[in-house]
C-alpha positions as a Markdown table, in Angstrom:
| # | Residue | x | y | z |
|---|---|---|---|---|
| 1 | Met | 101.7 | 118.8 | 95.5 |
| 2 | Arg | 103.4 | 116.2 | 97.6 |
| 3 | Pro | 106.6 | 115.2 | 95.8 |
| 4 | Ile | 107.6 | 111.3 | 95.5 |
| 5 | Arg | 110.7 | 112.7 | 94.0 |
| 6 | Asp | 111.5 | 116.5 | 94.8 |
| 7 | Glu | 113.9 | 117.6 | 92.5 |
| 8 | Ala | 114.6 | 120.7 | 90.9 |
| 9 | Gly | 111.7 | 121.9 | 87.6 |
| 10 | Ala | 109.2 | 120.2 | 89.7 |
| 11 | Asp | 107.2 | 123.0 | 90.3 |
| 12 | Gln | 107.5 | 123.8 | 86.9 |
| 13 | Val | 105.9 | 120.8 | 85.8 |
| 14 | Ala | 103.2 | 120.6 | 88.7 |
| 15 | Arg | 102.0 | 123.8 | 86.6 |
| 16 | His | 101.5 | 121.7 | 83.4 |
| 17 | Ile | 100.3 | 117.9 | 84.6 |
| 18 | Ala | 96.9 | 119.0 | 84.0 |
| 19 | Arg | 97.4 | 119.3 | 80.2 |
| 20 | Ala | 100.0 | 116.1 | 79.8 |
| 21 | Ala | 100.0 | 113.4 | 78.0 |
| 22 | Ile | 102.0 | 109.5 | 78.1 |
| 23 | Ser | 102.8 | 107.2 | 76.7 |
| 24 | Ala | 101.5 | 103.4 | 78.2 |
| 25 | Val | 105.0 | 102.7 | 77.4 |
| 26 | Asn | 107.0 | 105.1 | 79.3 |
| 27 | Leu | 104.1 | 105.1 | 82.3 |
| 28 | Gln | 104.6 | 101.5 | 82.6 |
| 29 | Glu | 108.6 | 102.8 | 83.4 |
| 30 | Val | 106.8 | 104.7 | 86.0 |
| 31 | Ile | 105.2 | 102.7 | 87.6 |
| 32 | Gly | 108.2 | 100.6 | 87.7 |
| 33 | Glu | 110.0 | 103.5 | 89.2 |
| 34 | Leu | 107.6 | 103.8 | 91.8 |
| 35 | Leu | 107.5 | 100.3 | 92.9 |
| 36 | Ala | 111.3 | 100.4 | 93.0 |
| 37 | Ser | 111.4 | 103.0 | 95.4 |
| 38 | Gly | 109.4 | 100.9 | 97.4 |
| 39 | Leu | 105.1 | 102.6 | 97.1 |
| 40 | Asp | 102.9 | 99.9 | 96.2 |
| 41 | Ala | 100.4 | 99.0 | 93.3 |
| 42 | Ala | 97.5 | 100.6 | 95.2 |
| 43 | Thr | 99.0 | 103.3 | 96.3 |
| 44 | Ile | 100.8 | 104.0 | 92.5 |
| 45 | Arg | 97.1 | 103.2 | 91.2 |
| 46 | Glu | 95.9 | 105.9 | 93.2 |
| 47 | Leu | 97.9 | 108.5 | 92.5 |
| 48 | Leu | 98.1 | 108.4 | 89.3 |
| 49 | Asp | 94.8 | 108.0 | 88.8 |
| 50 | Glu | 94.9 | 111.6 | 90.0 |
| 51 | Leu | 97.2 | 113.4 | 87.3 |
| 52 | Arg | 94.1 | 112.4 | 85.1 |
| 53 | Leu | 96.6 | 111.3 | 82.3 |
| 54 | Asp | 96.3 | 111.5 | 78.8 |
| 55 | Ile | 97.7 | 107.3 | 78.2 |
| 56 | Arg | 98.4 | 107.5 | 75.0 |
| 57 | Ala | 99.2 | 104.0 | 73.1 |
| 58 | His | 102.7 | 102.9 | 71.8 |
| 59 | Asp | 102.3 | 101.4 | 68.5 |
| 60 | Ser | 104.6 | 101.6 | 65.4 |
| 61 | Asp | 104.4 | 105.2 | 65.1 |
| 62 | Pro | 105.1 | 106.8 | 68.0 |
| 63 | Ala | 108.1 | 104.6 | 68.1 |
| 64 | Tyr | 109.4 | 105.8 | 64.6 |
| 65 | Ala | 108.4 | 109.8 | 65.5 |
| 66 | Ala | 110.9 | 108.7 | 69.5 |
| 67 | Ala | 114.2 | 106.9 | 67.8 |
| 68 | Ala | 114.4 | 109.4 | 65.2 |
| 69 | Leu | 114.4 | 111.8 | 68.4 |
| 70 | His | 116.8 | 109.5 | 70.5 |
| 71 | Ala | 118.9 | 110.0 | 66.9 |
| 72 | Arg | 118.4 | 113.6 | 67.4 |
| 73 | Thr | 119.9 | 113.6 | 70.7 |
| 74 | Gly | 123.2 | 111.9 | 70.2 |
| 75 | Asp | 124.9 | 111.3 | 73.5 |
| 76 | Leu | 121.8 | 112.1 | 75.9 |
| 77 | Lys | 121.4 | 109.8 | 78.5 |
| 78 | Lys | 117.8 | 108.3 | 78.2 |
| 79 | Pro | 116.6 | 110.3 | 81.3 |
| 80 | Lys | 114.7 | 108.4 | 85.0 |
| 81 | Val | 111.5 | 109.3 | 86.2 |
| 82 | Lys | 112.2 | 112.6 | 87.9 |
| 83 | Gly | 110.7 | 115.9 | 89.8 |
| 84 | Leu | 107.3 | 113.8 | 89.5 |
| 85 | Arg | 105.4 | 115.3 | 92.4 |
| 86 | Ile | 101.9 | 114.3 | 93.4 |
| 87 | Glu | 99.5 | 116.3 | 96.4 |
| 88 | Val | 96.9 | 114.1 | 97.4 |
| 89 | Val | 93.5 | 115.8 | 99.1 |
| 90 | Gly | 91.3 | 114.5 | 101.5 |
C-alpha cells in the first residue's frame, strides 16, 4: 500500500480495510486532513473510492453511541487521521 501518512500500525489497518466502515462525519474529517496535507480533492476521491469503505450515516443514534464512547475514554485525546495507507494499482 502506498503510504499517505506512514505511521506505526498502518500494516495492521491494511489487513482489515476491506471490511471497514466509516461514518460520514469521520469521512469528512479524513478528507479535510488530506486536503490540508496538500492532496487535491480529485486525488482524495480516487484514493478513498478505491477503499470501497462502507460509509454510514451519522444521525442521532450513532451520535449518542459516539458520545458514550467518548465519556468512557475520559481524558484520551481525539485521534487525528493517522496511519492511512492506500495502494494505487495501475
